[in-house]
C-alpha positions, 0 to 999 in steps of 0.5 A, a space after each residue: 369331028 362331027 363326021 365320024 361320029 355321025 358315021 358311027 352313029 349310023 353304022 353300029 345301030 344300022 348294023 344291029 337292025 340289019 342283022 336282026 331283021 335278016 336273022 328273023 326274016 330269012 326263010 332259011 333262018 326265021 329266028 325268034 326275036 330274043 335269038 336275033 337281038 342276042 347274036 346281033 348285038 354280039 355280031 356288032 361288038 365283034 365288028 367294032 372289035 376287029 375295026 378298033 384292032 385293025 385301027 390300032 395296029 395301023 396307028 401303032 406300027 405307023 409310029 416310030 416315035 412313040 410320043 410325037 409321032 401321029 396318025 389320022 386314024 387315031 383321032 378319026 377312030 376314037 370319034 367314030 367309036 363314041 356312038 358304039 359305047 352309047 348304042 351298046 348300053 341300049 343293046 345290052 339292055 335289050 339282050 337282058 330284057 329278052 333274057 329276062 322274057 325267056 327265063 319266064 319273068 313276063 306275064 303269067 300267060 307269057 305275054 308282055 310283062 306287067 306294068 312297072 316291070 320294065 323299071 325292075 328289068 332296068 335295075 336288074 341290068 344295071 345291077 348285073 352289068 354295072 362295071 360294063 356300063 360304068 366302063 362305056 360311060 367312062 369311055 364316052 365322058 372321060 377317055 373320049 375328051 381326054 384323047 381328043 383335047 388333053 393329048 394335044 396330038 401326043 402319044 398316038 402309039 399308045 392310043 393305038 396300042 389300047 385300040 388293039 386291046 379289042 382283039 379278045 372281044 370277038 372270042 368273048 362274044 362268040 363264048 357267050 353266043 355258044 353258051 346262050 340258053 335262049 334257044 336250045 337247038 341253035 346254042 348250048 354248045 359249051 361242051 364242043 370242041 369249038 367252045 374249048 378252042 374259042 375259050 383257050 383263044 379268049 384266055 390267051 388274047 385277053 391275057 396278052 391284049 388287055 392285062 399284059 398290055 399295060 406292063 408293055 406300055 410302060 416298057 415301050 416308054 421306058 425303052 424311049 426314055 432310057 429308063 429300066 421298067 421298074 423306074 418308069 412309074 416313078 418318072 410318070 406324073 401321079 395322074 398317069 399312073 393312076 388312069 392306067 391303074 383305073 384302066 387296069 382295074 376292070 381288066 384283071 376283074 374280067 380276067 378273073 372271071 375268065 379264068 374261072 370259067 376256063 376252070 369250069 370249061 376244062 374240068 372233066 365232066 362229072 368231076 366235082 369242084 376242087 378249087 376256088 375257081 371252080 366254085 362259082 358260076 
């Protein structure tokens, strides 16, 4: 178990540092540290998402019996990904810190922030990213032990499908990069065709791979057990339904934010908000 976790603990922070240093030191780029940190964090998240989705596809398509069939990647990648969630909590904080500095909240002379401001930034970070931080903590402290111990080798098919939820992450990361205001010369691409195409792909992939994933998993179990879809929740233990509901709830919230952003993205420029989905940033 330790080998995949150690590997993940080396790969994800190492890739972040490699990307950050390359963007800062490559003569053709010479990016500011804030830009390099933000883009590198998104890059690592995208790489992890591609790896997770690939592993999930291999596992789910290899398991013909959705309960009993096993694939070594299901446990190996779960262990490998645990350090990513720990690393990403810190990476998100670094992004928040640099955005805070760029917005002019540092010292009066533009230098380092005054003593005590680190805690203020940390509180702002936890307030803004509370749900994402909570998601990462639950992944490490709850989902990982359950997937390794409680499953007892059962249900690799379902774990593979859950890993494929990461399909939407690269589109989310690219969207955040394109609207990042830290460096106007490199970003602020929110009115380009690339951003609109990426926004449509993000909306579609998030809907299919994160929201509709859960009805699909219930349908797959119902097909296996010979039950209609609506009868599946009644046939499953209460804690399984509770777990699925707790996993689905944040996905619905994030999807609502994506829909609201899509309303703004595809609204003709200069058109005033006319519906609830267009009233908030």
